[in-house]
C-alpha positions as CSV (number, residue, x, y, z in Angstrom):
1,M,114.7,111.8,93.3
2,K,111.9,110.7,95.7
3,Q,109.0,112.8,96.7
4,D,105.9,112.3,98.8
5,I,103.9,114.0,96.1
6,V,104.7,115.1,92.5
7,L,102.5,117.7,91.0
8,V,102.3,117.4,87.2
9,C,101.3,120.9,86.3
10,R,102.6,124.2,85.0
11,K,105.2,125.8,87.3
12,T,103.7,129.1,88.3
13,E,104.0,131.3,91.3
14,H,100.8,129.8,92.6
15,T,101.8,126.1,92.2
16,I,105.2,126.8,93.7
17,H,103.4,128.3,96.7
18,V,101.4,125.0,97.0
19,C,104.7,123.0,97.0
20,D,106.2,125.3,99.6
21,F,103.1,125.0,101.8
22,L,103.3,121.2,101.7
23,R,107.0,121.2,102.6
24,D,106.2,123.4,105.6
25,H,104.0,120.5,106.7
26,H,106.8,118.0,106.2
27,I,105.5,116.7,102.9
28,D,108.3,116.6,100.3
29,S,106.9,117.8,96.9
30,A,108.0,118.6,93.4
31,I,106.6,120.0,90.2
32,I,107.1,118.3,86.8
33,E,105.6,120.1,83.9
34,D,106.0,117.4,81.2
35,A,104.0,114.2,81.6
36,V,106.3,112.4,79.2
37,D,109.3,113.2,81.4
38,L,107.5,111.9,84.5
39,W,106.4,108.7,82.8
40,A,110.0,108.0,81.8
41,G,111.3,108.5,85.3
42,L,108.4,107.3,87.4
43,S,110.0,104.1,88.6
44,S,113.0,106.1,90.1
45,C,110.8,109.0,91.3
46,N,108.3,106.6,93.0
47,P,106.0,109.2,94.7
48,A,103.3,108.2,97.1
49,F,100.9,110.8,95.6
50,L,100.6,112.0,92.1
51,L,98.6,115.1,91.3
52,L,97.7,115.5,87.7
53,D,96.3,118.8,86.5
54,F,94.0,117.8,83.6
55,S,94.5,121.2,82.0
56,N,98.1,120.2,81.4
57,K,98.8,118.7,78.0
58,G,99.5,115.0,78.2
59,N,98.1,114.4,81.7
60,E,95.0,112.5,80.6
61,I,97.2,110.2,78.5
62,L,99.5,109.7,81.5
63,F,96.6,108.8,83.6
64,S,95.4,106.3,81.0
65,R,98.8,104.7,81.0
66,L,98.9,104.5,84.8
67,S,95.4,102.8,84.8
68,I,96.7,99.8,82.8
69,S,100.3,99.9,84.2
70,A,101.7,96.9,86.0
71,M,103.6,99.2,88.3
72,R,103.0,98.3,92.0
73,P,102.3,100.0,94.2
74,L,100.7,102.7,92.1
75,P,100.8,106.2,93.4
76,Y,97.6,107.6,95.0
77,I,96.2,109.6,92.1
78,I,94.7,113.1,92.6
79,I,93.1,114.8,89.6
80,A,93.0,118.6,89.5
81,D,90.5,120.3,87.1
82,A,87.9,123.0,86.9
83,F,85.0,120.6,87.3
84,P,81.7,122.2,86.1
85,N,79.6,120.0,88.4
86,G,79.4,117.0,90.6
87,A,78.6,114.7,87.6
88,A,82.0,115.7,86.0
89,R,83.8,114.8,89.2
90,A,81.9,111.5,89.5
91,A,82.9,110.6,85.9
92,V,86.6,111.1,86.7
93,L,86.3,109.2,90.0
94,N,84.6,106.3,88.1
95,R,87.7,106.0,85.9
96,G,89.7,104.9,88.9
97,V,90.9,108.2,90.3
98,D,91.4,108.3,94.0
99,A,90.5,112.0,94.7
100,C,89.6,115.2,92.9
101,V,90.5,118.8,93.7
102,E,89.5,122.0,92.0
103,T,91.8,124.3,90.1
104,P,93.3,126.7,90.8
105,L,94.8,124.5,93.5
106,I,94.1,125.4,97.1
107,A,97.0,124.3,99.3
108,D,94.8,123.5,102.3
109,E,92.6,121.2,100.2
110,V,95.6,119.3,98.8
111,L,97.0,118.8,102.3
112,A,93.6,117.7,103.6
113,V,93.4,115.0,100.9
114,I,96.9,113.7,101.8
115,N,96.1,113.7,105.5
116,A,92.9,111.9,104.9
117,V,94.7,109.1,103.1
118,L,97.4,108.9,105.7
119,R,94.7,108.5,108.4
120,R,93.0,105.8,106.5
121,E,96.2,103.9,105.9
122,Q,97.0,104.1,109.6
123,R,93.6,102.7,110.5
124,I,94.0,99.9,108.1
125,A,97.5,99.1,109.4
126,R,96.2,99.1,113.0
127,L,93.3,96.8,112.0
128,K,95.7,94.4,110.3
129,L,98.1,94.5,113.2
130,G,95.2,93.9,115.7
131,R,94.2,90.8,113.7
132,T,97.6,89.3,113.6
133,L,98.7,90.1,117.1
134,T,97.2,88.6,120.3
135,R,97.3,90.6,123.5
136,I,100.9,91.1,124.7
137,K,101.5,90.3,128.3
138,H,104.8,91.0,130.0
139,K,105.1,90.9,133.7
140,E,102.4,93.3,134.9
141,L,101.9,95.0,131.6
142,V,99.1,94.1,129.2
143,I,98.8,95.6,125.7
144,D,95.7,94.9,123.6
145,P,96.5,95.9,119.9
146,M,92.9,95.5,118.7
147,C,91.3,97.6,121.4
148,R,94.4,99.8,121.7
149,T,94.3,99.6,125.5
150,V,97.2,99.3,128.0
151,E,97.0,98.1,131.6
152,M,99.8,98.1,134.2
153,Q,99.2,96.2,137.5
154,E,95.6,95.8,136.3
155,K,95.1,99.5,136.1
156,P,94.3,101.3,132.8
157,I,97.0,103.5,131.4
158,H,95.9,106.4,129.2
159,L,98.3,106.9,126.3
160,T,98.2,109.2,123.3
161,T,98.1,107.6,119.8
162,K,101.8,108.0,119.3
163,E,102.7,106.7,122.8
164,F,100.6,103.6,122.2
165,D,102.2,103.0,118.8
166,V,105.7,103.4,120.1
167,L,105.0,101.0,123.0
168,L,103.3,98.4,120.7
169,L,106.1,98.6,118.2
170,L,108.7,97.9,120.8
171,A,106.7,95.2,122.5
172,S,105.8,93.4,119.2
173,K,109.6,93.2,118.5
174,A,110.6,92.3,122.0
175,G,114.4,91.5,122.3
176,T,115.2,93.5,119.1
177,A,117.0,96.8,119.5
178,L,115.4,99.5,117.4
179,T,117.1,102.8,116.6
180,K,115.3,106.1,117.2
181,E,115.3,106.6,113.5
182,E,113.5,103.2,112.9
183,I,110.9,104.0,115.5
184,Y,110.3,107.5,114.2
185,E,110.0,106.4,110.5
186,T,107.6,103.6,111.5
187,V,105.3,105.4,114.0
188,W,105.4,108.9,112.5
189,N,105.5,107.7,108.9
190,A,107.9,110.6,108.2
191,S,111.5,111.2,107.2
192,R,114.0,111.0,110.1
193,D,115.0,114.6,109.0
194,Y,112.1,115.9,111.1
195,M,112.6,113.5,114.1
196,G,114.1,115.9,116.6
197,T,113.7,114.6,120.2
198,Q,110.2,113.1,119.5
199,V,111.2,109.5,120.1
200,S,113.2,110.1,123.3
201,D,110.4,112.4,124.6
202,H,107.8,109.8,124.0
203,I,109.9,107.1,125.7
204,F,110.3,109.4,128.7
205,T,106.6,110.0,128.9
206,L,105.8,106.3,128.4
207,R,108.1,105.3,131.3
208,R,106.5,108.0,133.5
209,K,102.9,106.9,132.7
210,L,103.8,103.2,133.3
211,G,105.4,104.1,136.6
212,L,108.9,103.0,135.5
213,D,112.3,104.4,136.5
214,K,114.3,105.8,133.7
215,K,116.9,103.1,134.3
216,D,114.3,100.3,134.3
217,Q,115.5,97.2,132.5
218,T,112.4,95.0,133.0
219,Y,110.2,96.7,130.3
220,I,111.7,99.4,128.1
221,Q,115.5,99.2,127.9
222,T,117.8,101.9,126.6
223,V,120.5,100.4,124.3
224,F,123.2,103.0,124.4
225,G,124.5,104.0,121.0
226,V,121.6,102.3,119.3
227,G,118.1,103.1,120.7
228,Y,115.5,101.1,122.6
229,R,114.5,97.5,123.2
230,F,111.6,95.9,124.9
231,S,112.7,93.3,127.5
232,T,112.2,89.6,127.0
233,S,113.3,88.7,130.5
234,E,110.8,87.0,132.8
């Protein structure tokens, strides 16, 4: 079993609704009522997020175990409770919690916390990528990972975030054929189950914006039966 988020709380009509809401937003979720059961199977469950309802028996003990655990990476820990005031929330955060939400859970709030973390991780990843990659120049195309700019024939090309990320991924692995699934999972940070035609649509738009023919082989190559590859030819 592998979920994006596991909610350790009582399974009620309300918490089931929260899980369904997250799934509707492509976030795989599950409810586990017993903290002991979760601790026993945490290594195989391996969620990215863990929401602990402190009104649930055993969840404070579970959090204490996680705090001193050698498990790496640790899930992003969200504590849910009926906090009486800001001082109570601060006390929990100072214990090493990553975020707090109120009970009863509000689906929109849980989703907002998850999305905020994902945005932060993407910014960090881009910053690291920008520090390790110099500007990529290929024929008349120039990609600047740090500034996130693209020029073709010395003219700026305006790309969406995902378009830029797809182009940078391909260009940074020039000569390597990447499947549509690999591109989607890397750029969208989501399961391939939700891929649809996203990758091929973005490749089509990229070629159009760069002024390339769909059969062009000098920049973005189609590898039939596999996916796409960025050319290494001079």
